Structures are given as structure tokens and as C-alpha cells.
ZAFIVEX-183555 format. One record per residue: x, y, z of N, C-alpha, C in turn. Coordinates in nm, 4 decimals, padded with zeros to 6 digits. Example, Ala and Ser with C-alpha at 12.3 -4.5 7.8 and 13.67 -1.06 7.14 Angstrom:
% residues 2
@nxx->01.3190, nyy->-00.5690, nzz->00.7800, caxx->01.2300, cayy->-00.4500, cazz->00.7800, cxx->01.3200, cyy->-00.3300, czz->00.7800
@nxx->01.2850, nyy->-00.2250, nzz->00.7080, caxx->01.3670, cayy->-00.1060, cazz->00.7140, cxx->01.2900, cyy->00.0030, czz->00.7870
***
This chain:
% residues 123
@nxx->-03.1095, nyy->-01.3095, nzz->01.7549, caxx->-03.0780, cayy->-01.1693, cazz->01.7343, cxx->-02.9429, cyy->-01.1326, czz->01.7950
@nxx->-02.9063, nyy->-01.1821, nzz->01.9133, caxx->-02.7757, cayy->-01.1479, cazz->01.9680, cxx->-02.6622, cyy->-01.1931, czz->01.8748
@nxx->-02.6824, nyy->-01.3071, nzz->01.8051, caxx->-02.5803, cayy->-01.3551, cazz->01.7128, cxx->-02.5565, cyy->-01.2541, czz->01.6011
@nxx->-02.6645, nyy->-01.1988, nzz->01.5452, caxx->-02.6509, cayy->-01.0980, cazz->01.4392, cxx->-02.5787, cyy->-00.9745, czz->01.4908
@nxx->-02.6097, nyy->-00.9344, nzz->01.6104, caxx->-02.5444, cayy->-00.8159, cazz->01.6681, cxx->-02.3952, cyy->-00.8429, czz->01.6865
@nxx->-02.3616, nyy->-00.9629, nzz->01.7290, caxx->-02.2217, cayy->-00.9981, cazz->01.7472, cxx->-02.1484, cyy->-00.9991, czz->01.6134
@nxx->-02.2100, nyy->-01.0576, nzz->01.5132, caxx->-02.1495, cayy->-01.0600, cazz->01.3797, cxx->-02.1316, cyy->-00.9179, czz->01.3276
@nxx->-02.2330, nyy->-00.8349, nzz->01.3416, caxx->-02.2254, cayy->-00.6959, cazz->01.2947, cxx->-02.1143, cyy->-00.6209, czz->01.3691
@nxx->-02.1063, nyy->-00.6412, nzz->01.4989, caxx->-02.0027, cayy->-00.5732, cazz->01.5778, cxx->-01.8632, cyy->-00.6211, czz->01.5364
@nxx->-01.8511, nyy->-00.7500, nzz->01.5077, caxx->-01.7216, cayy->-00.8039, cazz->01.4641, cxx->-01.6792, cyy->-00.7416, czz->01.3311
@nxx->-01.7724, nyy->-00.7373, nzz->01.2346, caxx->-01.7407, cayy->-00.6768, cazz->01.1055, cxx->-01.7097, cyy->-00.5298, czz->01.1207
@nxx->-01.7810, nyy->-00.4597, nzz->01.2058, caxx->-01.7537, cayy->-00.3183, cazz->01.2277, cxx->-01.6139, cyy->-00.2977, czz->01.2865
@nxx->-01.5759, nyy->-00.3845, nzz->01.3813, caxx->-01.4439, cayy->-00.3743, cazz->01.4406, cxx->-01.3355, cyy->-00.4029, czz->01.3372
@nxx->-01.3571, nyy->-00.5048, nzz->01.2543, caxx->-01.2588, cayy->-00.5367, cazz->01.1493, cxx->-01.2469, cyy->-00.4204, czz->01.0508
@nxx->-01.3582, nyy->-00.3656, nzz->01.0113, caxx->-01.3560, cayy->-00.2531, cazz->00.9157, cxx->-01.2844, cyy->-00.1332, czz->00.9766
@nxx->-01.3110, nyy->-00.1060, nzz->01.1026, caxx->-01.2434, cayy->00.0059, cazz->01.1705, cxx->-01.0945, cyy->-00.0202, czz->01.1799
@nxx->-01.0573, nyy->-00.1451, nzz->01.2069, caxx->-00.9153, cayy->-00.1807, cazz->01.2135, cxx->-00.8475, cyy->-00.1611, czz->01.0798
@nxx->-00.9136, nyy->-00.2047, nzz->00.9723, caxx->-00.8564, cayy->-00.1862, cazz->00.8389, cxx->-00.8443, cyy->-00.0394, czz->00.8044
@nxx->-00.9467, nyy->00.0378, nzz->00.8357, caxx->-00.9422, cayy->00.1802, cazz->00.8052, cxx->-00.8332, cyy->00.2502, czz->00.8859
@nxx->-00.8192, nyy->00.2117, nzz->01.0123, caxx->-00.7195, cayy->00.2789, cazz->01.0942, cxx->-00.5794, cyy->00.2397, czz->01.0511
@nxx->-00.5605, nyy->00.1184, nzz->01.0023, caxx->-00.4306, cayy->00.0765, cazz->00.9535, cxx->-00.3831, cyy->00.1643, czz->00.8380
@nxx->-00.4796, nyy->00.2183, nzz->00.7633, caxx->-00.4463, cayy->00.2931, cazz->00.6427, cxx->-00.3843, cyy->00.4287, czz->00.6727
@nxx->-00.4044, nyy->00.4822, nzz->00.7880, caxx->-00.3591, cayy->00.6183, cazz->00.8010, cxx->-00.3371, cyy->00.6691, czz->00.9404
@nxx->-00.3880, nyy->00.7878, nzz->00.9636, caxx->-00.3484, cayy->00.8690, cazz->01.0764, cxx->-00.3822, cyy->00.8157, czz->01.2152
@nxx->-00.4236, nyy->00.6903, nzz->01.2317, caxx->-00.4470, cayy->00.6410, cazz->01.3678, cxx->-00.3175, cyy->00.6459, czz->01.4472
@nxx->-00.2063, nyy->00.6444, nzz->01.3813, caxx->-00.0762, cayy->00.6499, cazz->01.4467, cxx->-00.0436, cyy->00.7911, czz->01.4913
@nxx->-00.1197, nyy->00.8852, nzz->01.4462, caxx->-00.0862, cayy->01.0256, cazz->01.4602, cxx->-00.0401, cyy->01.0727, czz->01.3235
@nxx->-00.0787, nyy->01.1902, nzz->01.2879, caxx->-00.0509, cayy->01.2416, cazz->01.1538, cxx->00.0979, cyy->01.2412, czz->01.1221
@nxx->00.1809, nyy->01.2832, nzz->01.2143, caxx->00.3250, cayy->01.2899, cazz->01.1882, cxx->00.3828, cyy->01.1496, czz->01.1679
@nxx->00.3410, nyy->01.0541, nzz->01.2486, caxx->00.3913, cayy->00.9181, cazz->01.2341, cxx->00.3468, cyy->00.8569, czz->01.1010
@nxx->00.2234, nyy->00.8867, nzz->01.0622, caxx->00.1759, cayy->00.8343, cazz->00.9336, cxx->00.2531, cyy->00.8976, czz->00.8174
@nxx->00.2758, nyy->01.0274, nzz->00.8223, caxx->00.3553, cayy->01.0933, cazz->00.7179, cxx->00.4959, cyy->01.0341, czz->00.7108
@nxx->00.5532, nyy->01.0043, nzz->00.8271, caxx->00.6858, cayy->00.9414, cazz->00.8307, cxx->00.6814, cyy->00.8036, czz->00.7642
@nxx->00.5776, nyy->00.7273, nzz->00.7909, caxx->00.5629, cayy->00.5945, cazz->00.7299, cxx->00.5522, cyy->00.6067, czz->00.5793
@nxx->00.4704, nyy->00.7000, nzz->00.5313, caxx->00.4550, cayy->00.7224, cazz->00.3870, cxx->00.5886, cyy->00.7661, czz->00.3273
@nxx->00.6594, nyy->00.8538, nzz->00.3952, caxx->00.7889, cayy->00.9015, cazz->00.3437, cxx->00.8912, cyy->00.7882, czz->00.3373
@nxx->00.8922, nyy->00.7001, nzz->00.4387, caxx->00.9815, cayy->00.5855, cazz->00.4334, cxx->00.9443, cyy->00.4940, czz->00.3173
@nxx->00.8150, nyy->00.4768, nzz->00.2938, caxx->00.7698, cayy->00.3966, cazz->00.1790, cxx->00.8082, cyy->00.4591, czz->00.0472
@nxx->00.7992, nyy->00.5933, nzz->00.0394, caxx->00.8381, cayy->00.6642, cazz->-00.0815, cxx->00.9882, cyy->00.6435, czz->-00.1078
@nxx->01.0699, nyy->00.6507, nzz->-00.0014, caxx->01.2140, cayy->00.6282, cazz->-00.0173, cxx->01.2413, cyy->00.4852, czz->-00.0616
@nxx->01.1716, nyy->00.3893, nzz->-00.0031, caxx->01.1907, cayy->00.2478, cazz->-00.0414, cxx->01.1485, cyy->00.2306, czz->-00.1882
@nxx->01.0382, nyy->00.2881, nzz->-00.2262, caxx->00.9938, cayy->00.2792, cazz->-00.3667, cxx->01.0983, cyy->00.3403, czz->-00.4592
@nxx->01.1575, nyy->00.4510, nzz->-00.4178, caxx->01.2616, cayy->00.5144, cazz->-00.4980, cxx->01.3808, cyy->00.4242, czz->-00.5166
@nxx->01.4142, nyy->00.3482, nzz->-00.4140, caxx->01.5283, cayy->00.2571, cazz->-00.4216, cxx->01.4972, cyy->00.1290, czz->-00.4990
@nxx->01.3739, nyy->00.0807, nzz->-00.4901, caxx->01.3421, cayy->-00.0528, cazz->-00.5408, cxx->01.2424, cyy->-00.0522, czz->-00.6564
@nxx->01.1391, nyy->00.0279, nzz->-00.6498, caxx->01.0264, cayy->00.0158, cazz->-00.7428, cxx->01.0322, cyy->00.1113, czz->-00.8619
@nxx->01.0782, nyy->00.2340, nzz->-00.8357, caxx->01.0665, cayy->00.3375, cazz->-00.9382, cxx->01.1674, cyy->00.3234, czz->-01.0523
@nxx->01.2554, nyy->00.2255, nzz->-01.0438, caxx->01.3428, cayy->00.2002, cazz->-01.1581, cxx->01.2642, cyy->00.1386, czz->-01.2734
@nxx->01.1464, nyy->00.0841, nzz->-01.2434, caxx->01.0601, cayy->00.0265, cazz->-01.3469, cxx->00.9219, cyy->00.0927, czz->-01.3507
@nxx->00.8646, nyy->00.1253, nzz->-01.2340, caxx->00.7280, cayy->00.1772, cazz->-01.2257, cxx->00.7267, cyy->00.3284, czz->-01.2103
@nxx->00.6318, nyy->00.3943, nzz->-01.2743, caxx->00.6037, cayy->00.5357, cazz->-01.2447, cxx->00.5142, cyy->00.5401, czz->-01.1219
@nxx->00.5190, nyy->00.6477, nzz->-01.0450, caxx->00.4297, cayy->00.6581, cazz->-00.9306, cxx->00.2827, cyy->00.6714, czz->-00.9704
@nxx->00.2526, nyy->00.7588, nzz->-01.0663, caxx->00.1149, cayy->00.7927, cazz->-01.0979, cxx->00.0750, cyy->00.7549, czz->-01.2387
@nxx->-00.0579, nyy->00.7354, nzz->-01.2572, caxx->-00.1140, cayy->00.7179, cazz->-01.3909, cxx->-00.0794, cyy->00.8423, czz->-01.4714
@nxx->-00.0512, nyy->00.8260, nzz->-01.5983, caxx->-00.0196, cayy->00.9396, cazz->-01.6839, cxx->00.1277, cyy->00.9725, czz->-01.6858
@nxx->00.2043, nyy->00.9213, nzz->-01.5908, caxx->00.3491, cayy->00.9386, cazz->-01.5941, cxx->00.4087, cyy->00.8210, czz->-01.6699
@nxx->00.5177, nyy->00.8433, nzz->-01.7362, caxx->00.5806, cayy->00.7372, cazz->-01.8151, cxx->00.6648, cyy->00.6493, czz->-01.7235
@nxx->00.6351, nyy->00.5184, nzz->-01.7247, caxx->00.7150, cayy->00.4241, cazz->-01.6483, cxx->00.8463, cyy->00.3986, czz->-01.7194
@nxx->00.9571, nyy->00.3876, nzz->-01.6473, caxx->01.0841, cayy->00.3532, cazz->-01.7112, cxx->01.0756, cyy->00.2229, czz->-01.7905
@nxx->00.9948, nyy->00.1289, nzz->-01.7415, caxx->00.9687, cayy->00.0047, cazz->-01.8156, cxx->00.8231, cyy->00.0132, czz->-01.8623
@nxx->00.8002, nyy->00.0250, nzz->-01.9926, caxx->00.6630, cayy->00.0412, cazz->-02.0417, cxx->00.5673, cyy->-00.0700, czz->-02.0009
@nxx->00.6206, nyy->-00.1880, nzz->-01.9698, caxx->00.5351, cayy->-00.3001, cazz->-01.9296, cxx->00.4963, cyy->-00.2917, czz->-01.7819
@nxx->00.5627, nyy->-00.2048, nzz->-01.7054, caxx->00.5366, cayy->-00.1934, cazz->-01.5616, cxx->00.4275, cyy->-00.0898, czz->-01.5355
@nxx->00.3176, nyy->-00.1311, nzz->-01.4751, caxx->00.2090, cayy->-00.0345, cazz->-01.4487, cxx->00.2476, cyy->00.0635, czz->-01.3386
@nxx->00.1881, nyy->00.1827, nzz->-01.3407, caxx->00.2150, cayy->00.2817, cazz->-01.2340, cxx->00.1685, cyy->00.2286, czz->-01.0990
@nxx->00.2376, nyy->00.2685, nzz->-00.9940, caxx->00.2021, cayy->00.2230, cazz->-00.8592, cxx->00.0620, cyy->00.2655, czz->-00.8185
@nxx->00.0163, nyy->00.3788, nzz->-00.8683, caxx->-00.1176, cayy->00.4264, cazz->-00.8367, cxx->-00.2236, cyy->00.3215, czz->-00.8740
@nxx->-00.1962, nyy->00.2467, nzz->-00.9808, caxx->-00.2915, cayy->00.1440, cazz->-01.0234, cxx->-00.3089, cyy->00.0384, czz->-00.9130
@nxx->-00.1995, nyy->00.0032, nzz->-00.8451, caxx->-00.2085, cayy->-00.0932, cazz->-00.7360, cxx->-00.2864, cyy->-00.0359, czz->-00.6193
@nxx->-00.2656, nyy->00.0934, nzz->-00.5925, caxx->-00.3390, cayy->00.1583, cazz->-00.4845, cxx->-00.4889, cyy->00.1519, czz->-00.5061
@nxx->-00.5304, nyy->00.1679, nzz->-00.6317, caxx->-00.6736, cayy->00.1664, cazz->-00.6613, cxx->-00.7272, cyy->00.0249, czz->-00.6786
@nxx->-00.6404, nyy->-00.0699, nzz->-00.7055, caxx->-00.6817, cayy->-00.2094, cazz->-00.7202, cxx->-00.6957, cyy->-00.2774, czz->-00.5841
@nxx->-00.6022, nyy->-00.2501, nzz->-00.4950, caxx->-00.6020, cayy->-00.3089, cazz->-00.3606, cxx->-00.6319, cyy->-00.1974, czz->-00.2618
@nxx->-00.7592, nyy->-00.1633, nzz->-00.2441, caxx->-00.7909, cayy->-00.0465, cazz->-00.1634, cxx->-00.7906, cyy->-00.0752, czz->-00.0138
@nxx->-00.7880, nyy->-00.2008, nzz->00.0275, caxx->-00.7772, cayy->-00.2308, cazz->00.1705, cxx->-00.6296, cyy->-00.2447, czz->00.2069
@nxx->-00.5821, nyy->-00.1785, nzz->00.3091, caxx->-00.4394, cayy->-00.1807, cazz->00.3428, cxx->-00.3855, cyy->-00.3232, czz->00.3605
@nxx->-00.4638, nyy->-00.4106, nzz->00.4259, caxx->-00.4136, cayy->-00.5453, cazz->00.4484, cxx->-00.3986, cyy->-00.6215, czz->00.3174
@nxx->-00.4896, nyy->-00.6024, nzz->00.2227, caxx->-00.4777, cayy->-00.6757, cazz->00.0964, cxx->-00.3586, cyy->-00.6238, czz->00.0167
@nxx->-00.3314, nyy->-00.4944, nzz->00.0231, caxx->-00.2153, cayy->-00.4378, cazz->-00.0455, cxx->-00.0876, cyy->-00.4912, czz->00.0192
@nxx->-00.0813, nyy->-00.4917, nzz->00.1501, caxx->00.0367, cayy->-00.5446, cazz->00.2192, cxx->00.0561, cyy->-00.6914, czz->00.1868
@nxx->-00.0521, nyy->-00.7700, nzz->00.1828, caxx->-00.0416, cayy->-00.9122, cazz->00.1514, cxx->00.0105, cyy->-00.9315, czz->00.0102
@nxx->-00.0399, nyy->-00.8524, nzz->-00.0860, caxx->00.0056, cayy->-00.8643, cazz->-00.2248, cxx->00.1523, cyy->-00.8242, czz->-00.2363
@nxx->00.1931, nyy->-00.7172, nzz->-00.1708, caxx->00.3333, cayy->-00.6760, cazz->-00.1754, cxx->00.4241, cyy->-00.7807, czz->-00.1131
@nxx->00.3811, nyy->-00.8432, nzz->-00.0035, caxx->00.4584, cayy->-00.9495, cazz->00.0589, cxx->00.4713, cyy->-01.0676, czz->-00.0364
@nxx->00.3616, nyy->-01.1036, nzz->-00.1017, caxx->00.3654, cayy->-01.2139, cazz->-00.1974, cxx->00.4621, cyy->-01.1839, czz->-00.3116
@nxx->00.4544, nyy->-01.0647, nzz->-00.3675, caxx->00.5452, cayy->-01.0270, cazz->-00.4763, cxx->00.6906, cyy->-01.0296, czz->-00.4297
@nxx->00.7147, nyy->-00.9805, nzz->-00.3098, caxx->00.8516, cayy->-00.9771, cazz->-00.2565, cxx->00.9074, cyy->-01.1183, czz->-00.2421
@nxx->00.8227, nyy->-01.2107, nzz->-00.2000, caxx->00.8703, cayy->-01.3464, cazz->-00.1743, cxx->00.8843, cyy->-01.4292, czz->-00.3026
@nxx->00.7980, nyy->-01.4076, nzz->-00.4002, caxx->00.7963, cayy->-01.4957, cazz->-00.5176, cxx->00.8378, cyy->-01.4271, czz->-00.6461
@nxx->00.8454, nyy->-01.2945, nzz->-00.6454, caxx->00.8686, cayy->-01.2218, cazz->-00.7696, cxx->00.7359, cyy->-01.2105, czz->-00.8450
@nxx->00.7379, nyy->-01.1401, nzz->-00.9557, caxx->00.6151, cayy->-01.1201, cazz->-01.0313, cxx->00.6545, cyy->-01.0805, czz->-01.1733
@nxx->00.6133, nyy->-01.1594, nzz->-01.2690, caxx->00.6542, cayy->-01.1373, cazz->-01.4075, cxx->00.8058, cyy->-01.1220, czz->-01.4114
@nxx->00.8560, nyy->-01.0068, nzz->-01.4512, caxx->01.0007, cayy->-00.9862, cazz->-01.4612, cxx->01.0610, cyy->-00.9349, czz->-01.3306
@nxx->00.9771, nyy->-00.9137, nzz->-01.2298, caxx->01.0286, cayy->-00.8647, cazz->-01.1023, cxx->01.0936, cyy->-00.9792, czz->-01.0259
@nxx->01.2167, nyy->-00.9618, nzz->-00.9821, caxx->01.2809, cayy->-01.0667, cazz->-00.9036, cxx->01.2301, cyy->-01.0651, czz->-00.7600
@nxx->01.2364, nyy->-01.1790, nzz->-00.6902, caxx->01.2019, cayy->-01.1768, cazz->-00.5480, cxx->01.2994, cyy->-01.0870, czz->-00.4726
@nxx->01.2527, nyy->-01.0281, nzz->-00.3654, caxx->01.3376, cayy->-00.9419, cazz->-00.2814, cxx->01.3215, cyy->-00.9901, czz->-00.1374
@nxx->01.3936, nyy->-00.9322, nzz->-00.0482, caxx->01.3858, cayy->-00.9703, cazz->00.0930, cxx->01.3563, cyy->-00.8497, czz->00.1808
@nxx->01.2424, nyy->-00.7822, nzz->00.1580, caxx->01.2141, cayy->-00.6636, cazz->00.2420, cxx->01.1750, cyy->-00.7075, czz->00.3829
@nxx->01.2054, nyy->-00.6223, nzz->00.4763, caxx->01.1616, cayy->-00.6405, cazz->00.6138, cxx->01.0132, cyy->-00.6063, czz->00.6202
@nxx->00.9419, nyy->-00.6611, nzz->00.7156, caxx->00.7979, cayy->-00.6342, cazz->00.7298, cxx->00.7713, cyy->-00.4837, czz->00.7426
@nxx->00.8597, nyy->-00.4104, nzz->00.8095, caxx->00.8431, cayy->-00.2647, cazz->00.8238, cxx->00.8520, cyy->-00.1965, czz->00.6881
@nxx->00.9378, nyy->-00.2474, nzz->00.6001, caxx->00.9503, cayy->-00.1889, cazz->00.4667, cxx->00.8247, cyy->-00.2140, czz->00.3846
@nxx->00.7682, nyy->-00.3344, nzz->00.3983, caxx->00.6446, cayy->-00.3655, cazz->00.3265, cxx->00.5319, cyy->-00.2764, czz->00.3776
@nxx->00.5241, nyy->-00.2575, nzz->00.5087, caxx->00.4204, cayy->-00.1713, cazz->00.5668, cxx->00.4363, cyy->-00.0273, czz->00.5163
@nxx->00.5603, nyy->00.0214, nzz->00.5121, caxx->00.5850, cayy->00.1575, cazz->00.4663, cxx->00.5527, cyy->00.1717, czz->00.3177
@nxx->00.5924, nyy->00.0708, nzz->00.2371, caxx->00.5612, cayy->00.0735, cazz->00.0948, cxx->00.4104, cyy->00.0711, czz->00.0716
@nxx->00.3399, nyy->-00.0102, nzz->00.1487, caxx->00.1930, cayy->-00.0154, cazz->00.1367, cxx->00.1320, cyy->00.1194, czz->00.1724
@nxx->00.1857, nyy->00.1859, nzz->00.2747, caxx->00.1342, cayy->00.3186, cazz->00.3120, cxx->00.1582, cyy->00.4195, czz->00.2000
@nxx->00.2780, nyy->00.4151, nzz->00.1415, caxx->00.3081, cayy->00.5072, cazz->00.0314, cxx->00.2180, cyy->00.4802, czz->-00.0876
@nxx->00.2083, nyy->00.3539, nzz->-00.1280, caxx->00.1229, cayy->00.3212, cazz->-00.2432, cxx->-00.0213, cyy->00.3585, czz->-00.2120
@nxx->-00.0665, nyy->00.3339, nzz->-00.0895, caxx->-00.2014, cayy->00.3734, cazz->-00.0497, cxx->-00.2222, cyy->00.5237, czz->-00.0586
@nxx->-00.1164, nyy->00.5994, nzz->-00.0355, caxx->-00.1277, cayy->00.7461, cazz->-00.0431, cxx->-00.1470, cyy->00.7925, czz->-00.1874
@nxx->-00.1168, nyy->00.7051, nzz->-00.2835, caxx->-00.1344, cayy->00.7386, cazz->-00.4249, cxx->-00.2780, cyy->00.7155, czz->-00.4723
@nxx->-00.3594, nyy->00.6498, nzz->-00.3877, caxx->-00.4978, cayy->00.6164, cazz->-00.4243, cxx->-00.5741, cyy->00.7437, czz->-00.4577
@nxx->-00.6523, nyy->00.7357, nzz->-00.5647, caxx->-00.7371, cayy->00.8492, cazz->-00.6031, cxx->-00.8232, cyy->00.8898, czz->-00.4825
@nxx->-00.8203, nyy->01.0163, nzz->-00.4499, caxx->-00.9023, cayy->01.0660, cazz->-00.3403, cxx->-00.8415, cyy->01.0447, czz->-00.2023
@nxx->-00.7180, nyy->00.9937, nzz->-00.1949, caxx->-00.6570, cayy->00.9682, cazz->-00.0645, cxx->-00.6196, cyy->01.0978, czz->00.0061
@nxx->-00.6016, nyy->01.2060, nzz->-00.0698, caxx->-00.5712, cayy->01.3334, cazz->-00.0082, cxx->-00.4280, cyy->01.3434, czz->00.0417
@nxx->-00.3427, nyy->01.2517, nzz->00.0017, caxx->-00.2038, cayy->01.2554, cazz->00.0431, cxx->-00.1193, cyy->01.2866, czz->-00.0792
@nxx->-00.0134, nyy->01.3636, nzz->-00.0652, caxx->00.0757, cayy->01.3838, cazz->-00.1786, cxx->00.1472, cyy->01.2535, czz->-00.2084
@nxx->00.1519, nyy->01.2154, nzz->-00.3361, caxx->00.2056, cayy->01.0843, cazz->-00.3685, cxx->00.3463, cyy->01.0818, czz->-00.4168
@nxx->00.3851, nyy->01.1655, nzz->-00.5077, caxx->00.5167, cayy->01.1483, cazz->-00.5673, cxx->00.6046, cyy->01.2683, czz->-00.5466
***
């Protein structure tokens, strides 16, 4: 029984860590700043092809809206991992880029803010 309790406590801690990574654990102002930095980075790098939200027209019709990624990768760490992978290897017609880890974190926060029901202004 102690083993089950330890496993449950470990999963609870991991889940809490993932949830806190997503948002205001940093403080609301710091989180808003992170989202805003991600929005600026997306404006410089992503929005030349992708629309922010579903229903908006993407400059490149083959490029899905960023909101779709937010809803596909709902755990912050999985979104950050996918963005890092795309940055390093490219994706379809997207060329590889060299973002700093802070830029990937900010972009993940911005894209996460686009998630349906996230309660954050996205675009």
C-alpha cells in the first residue's frame, strides 16, 4: 500500500508541476508578460504563415491556425517539446530556426493561451 501512495503522490506532483507551468504560478503579471513575449515572437516568426485562431484565414492556406496546436498539445511540456522539435528540424515547409529556450517557452505560453477555455486573450 505505501508503494501505491508513493506512486499516486508522484503523479499528483507531476500533474501539479505541469499545470503550474501553464500559467499564473509565476504571478499573473509575469505570466501575462510571458504570453506577450510569445505573441511578439509569433508575430515575427509564425504569423507570416499561420493564423492565430480557428476561423481566421491563414496567410498560407496549408498552415493550420496556432489554436489547433494549443488544443492538440494541451500539456505545456508536450507543446514546448513539439515546438523545440519543429525549431530544430523544421516541419513540412517550415525551415529549422534557432530560437532560444526562453523564446520557445514564451511561444508555448502564447499558443497555450489560445486553447479553447483558457480564458486568456489570444490574438
